[in-house]
C-alpha positions as CSV (number, residue, x, y, z in Angstrom):
1,M,-0.1,0.1,0.0
2,D,1.4,3.4,-1.0
3,R,1.0,6.6,1.1
4,R,-1.6,7.9,-1.1
5,A,-3.9,4.8,-0.7
6,A,-3.2,4.6,3.1
7,L,-4.2,8.6,3.3
8,A,-7.2,8.2,1.2
9,S,-8.4,5.3,3.5
10,I,-7.6,7.4,6.6
11,V,-9.5,10.2,5.4
12,G,-12.4,8.1,4.2
13,V,-12.8,6.7,7.9
14,L,-12.6,10.0,9.5
15,G,-15.1,11.6,6.8
16,A,-17.5,8.8,7.5
17,N,-17.2,9.3,11.4
18,I,-18.1,13.2,10.9
19,F,-20.6,12.7,8.3
20,A,-22.7,10.4,9.7
21,P,-23.8,12.4,12.9
22,L,-24.4,15.4,10.7
23,A,-26.6,13.4,8.4
24,R,-28.5,12.0,11.4
25,A,-28.8,15.8,13.0
26,I,-30.0,17.1,9.6
27,A,-32.6,14.1,9.2
28,Y,-33.8,14.6,12.9
29,Q,-37.5,14.4,13.1
30,P,-39.0,15.2,16.8
31,N,-41.0,12.4,18.4
32,P,-44.7,12.3,17.4
33,V,-47.0,13.6,20.4
34,I,-48.0,11.0,22.4
35,N,-51.7,10.8,23.6
36,T,-51.5,11.7,27.4
37,G,-55.5,11.3,28.0
38,A,-57.0,9.6,30.8
39,P,-56.3,5.6,30.8
40,E,-60.0,5.1,30.3
41,I,-59.9,6.8,26.8
42,I,-56.5,4.9,25.8
43,F,-57.4,1.4,26.8
44,T,-60.7,-0.4,26.3
45,P,-62.3,-1.7,29.3
46,A,-61.0,-5.3,28.5
47,Q,-57.4,-3.9,27.6
48,R,-57.5,-1.9,31.1
49,A,-58.7,-5.3,32.9
50,L,-55.6,-7.0,31.1
51,V,-53.3,-4.3,32.2
52,T,-54.5,-4.6,35.8
53,A,-54.1,-8.5,36.0
54,L,-50.6,-8.3,34.5
55,S,-49.6,-5.4,36.7
56,E,-50.7,-7.5,39.8
57,R,-49.1,-10.5,38.3
58,I,-45.8,-8.5,38.1
59,L,-46.0,-6.7,41.4
60,P,-47.9,-9.0,43.7
61,T,-49.2,-7.9,47.3
62,S,-46.8,-9.2,49.9
63,D,-45.4,-7.2,52.7
64,T,-45.9,-4.0,50.8
65,P,-48.9,-3.1,48.5
66,G,-49.2,-4.7,45.1
67,A,-49.7,-3.0,41.7
68,I,-53.4,-2.6,42.2
69,A,-53.0,-1.1,45.7
70,A,-50.4,1.2,44.5
71,G,-52.6,2.6,41.6
72,V,-50.3,1.3,38.9
73,P,-52.9,0.2,36.5
């Protein structure tokens, strides 16, 4: 490998490391607005019952309150 090829390779690697973040910054789109409405609006009653059951399964009542008592769902 001669010096020109080595220099071209180094410049290519450094250029890619500089170009990629700049391209990402230019193409950045902010996150869409998330629906922050009341849970009754976001979930149907069946989905809310499922989330409640899963929450209690993950954080069951023991010496401390469980998910339902803590108001997680």
